[in-house]
C-alpha positions in Angstrom: 125.2 112.2 -79.6 127.7 114.3 -77.7 126.0 117.2 -75.9 127.9 120.4 -75.3 126.7 123.0 -72.8 128.5 125.9 -71.1 127.4 126.8 -67.6 126.3 130.3 -68.8 124.2 128.7 -71.6 122.5 126.3 -69.1 121.8 129.2 -66.7 120.3 131.4 -69.4 118.3 128.5 -70.9 116.8 127.7 -67.5 116.0 131.4 -66.8 114.2 131.6 -70.2 112.2 128.5 -69.5 111.2 129.5 -66.0 110.2 133.0 -67.2 107.4 131.1 -68.8 106.7 128.3 -66.3 108.6 126.5 -63.5 110.4 123.2 -64.2 111.8 120.7 -61.8 115.5 120.0 -61.8 114.9 116.6 -63.3 112.6 117.9 -66.1 115.1 120.7 -66.9 117.9 118.2 -67.1 115.9 116.0 -69.4 115.2 118.9 -71.8 118.7 120.3 -71.6 120.2 117.0 -72.5 118.5 117.1 -75.9 120.1 120.3 -76.8 123.2 120.3 -79.1 125.4 123.3 -79.5 125.8 124.6 -83.1 127.9 127.5 -84.5 126.3 129.1 -87.6 127.8 131.7 -90.0 126.2 134.9 -91.0 123.9 134.1 -94.0 123.6 130.4 -93.1 120.1 129.0 -93.7 118.5 126.9 -91.0 115.3 126.2 -92.8 114.1 126.8 -96.4 110.6 127.3 -97.7 109.3 123.8 -98.6 111.3 122.0 -96.0 109.6 120.4 -93.0 110.8 121.9 -89.7 112.1 119.1 -87.5 114.1 121.0 -84.9 114.0 124.1 -82.7 116.7 126.4 -81.5 117.6 128.5 -78.5 119.8 131.4 -79.4 122.8 131.8 -77.2 124.5 134.5 -79.3 123.6 136.2 -82.5 120.4 136.7 -84.5 118.1 135.0 -87.0 115.4 136.4 -89.3 112.4 134.7 -90.8 111.0 135.8 -94.1 108.7 134.6 -96.9 109.1 135.2 -100.6 106.2 137.1 -102.3 106.7 137.5 -106.0 110.4 137.1 -105.5 110.6 139.8 -102.8 111.6 139.0 -99.2 109.0 139.9 -96.7 110.4 139.8 -93.1 108.0 138.5 -90.5 110.1 137.9 -87.4 113.5 138.6 -85.9 115.1 136.5 -83.1 117.9 137.4 -80.7 119.7 136.1 -77.7 117.6 133.9 -75.4 114.8 133.5 -78.0 113.4 130.2 -79.2 113.4 129.8 -83.0 111.1 127.4 -84.9 108.4 127.2 -87.5 106.0 125.7 -85.0 103.2 125.1 -87.5 105.5 123.1 -89.7 107.1 121.4 -86.7 103.7 120.2 -85.3 101.9 119.3 -88.5 104.9 117.9 -90.4 104.0 120.2 -93.3 106.3 122.2 -95.6 107.4 125.5 -94.2 106.3 128.7 -95.9 109.4 130.5 -94.6 113.1 130.9 -94.6 115.1 131.1 -91.4 118.5 132.7 -91.9 121.3 133.9 -89.6 121.8 137.7 -89.7 125.1 137.4 -87.7 127.5 134.7 -86.7 125.2 132.8 -84.3 125.5 130.2 -81.7 122.4 128.1 -81.0 121.4 125.1 -78.9 119.3 122.8 -81.2 117.0 120.0 -80.4 115.6 117.4 -82.8 111.9 116.8 -82.8 112.4 113.0 -82.5 114.4 113.5 -79.3 112.5 116.5 -77.7 108.9 115.5 -78.2 109.1 112.2 -76.2 110.6 114.2 -73.3 107.7 116.6 -73.5 105.3 113.7 -73.1 106.8 112.5 -69.9 105.4 115.1 -67.5 102.4 117.3 -66.9 104.9 120.0 -66.1 105.9 120.1 -69.7 102.3 120.4 -70.8 101.9 123.3 -68.5 105.0 124.9 -69.9 104.0 124.4 -73.5 100.5 125.7 -72.9 101.9 129.0 -71.5 104.6 129.2 -74.2 102.1 128.9 -77.1 99.7 131.3 -75.3 102.5 133.9 -75.2 103.5 133.2 -78.8 99.9 133.7 -79.9 99.5 137.0 -78.1 102.8 138.3 -79.5 101.8 137.4 -83.1 98.4 138.9 -82.6 99.9 142.1 -81.4 102.1 142.3 -84.5 99.2 141.5 -86.8 97.0 144.1 -85.2 99.7 146.7 -85.6 99.2 146.5 -89.4 95.4 146.8 -89.1 95.3 149.6 -86.5 98.5 151.7 -86.8 100.0 153.9 -89.5 103.6 153.3 -90.7 104.7 156.2 -88.5 102.9 154.7 -85.5 104.4 151.2 -86.1 107.9 152.7 -86.2 107.3 154.7 -83.0 106.0 151.5 -81.4 109.3 149.8 -82.1 111.2 152.7 -80.6 109.3 152.3 -77.4 108.8 148.5 -77.1 111.4 146.8 -79.3 114.5 149.1 -79.6 116.8 146.2 -80.2 115.3 145.9 -83.7 116.3 149.4 -84.6 119.8 148.8 -83.2 120.6 145.5 -84.9 118.6 145.2 -88.1 119.5 146.7 -91.4 117.1 149.3 -92.7 116.0 147.2 -95.7 115.0 144.3 -93.4 113.3 146.7 -91.0 111.3 148.4 -93.7 110.1 145.0 -95.0 109.1 144.0 -91.4 107.1 147.3 -91.1 105.4 146.8 -94.5 106.9 149.9 -96.1 109.6 150.8 -98.5 113.1 151.7 -97.4 112.6 155.2 -98.7 109.4 155.6 -96.6 111.3 154.4 -93.5 114.1 156.8 -94.1 111.6 159.7 -94.3 110.0 158.6 -91.0 113.3 158.3 -89.3 114.3 161.8 -90.4 111.1 163.2 -89.0 111.6 161.4 -85.7 115.2 162.5 -85.3 
């Protein structure tokens, strides 16, 4: 398999990894050499509901959204941007069908790794175990935070939380997708925005 990396991509990939846990040069090289550059068009589907997730992605440029279908209606559950990792980790780990769709919101460039190539690398060093522990710990805390916002905050509060903590969502996501993510209708989101502005 031919591996394609730009110097900028390698730099950003390593910065992302080491923001979570340090890696030696040799460990980083092993991981980086599993990553293959892919160019994806807006609207392109990376994973469909019912498919088993067998790869993960690092976004170099662009954005991806994750949604489920409930009674035929898209319910957005996550948005990913530059320097984010993208994967249905539950499906990836358990080899079970995904409950979600992963779709590009913009023309997107990713670095992708297949499970069959990446997992043996992760099993070679305790450094990788340390990294993965911290990564999944962070992922759990982020998902808990989002889940708790639905239990503890009103729709207005959830919108103001995004303004303060995740402004990129307001800048890059269409209102319909954003309303679904917040658990409200587009009309309700429009009213909240008018009150805020």
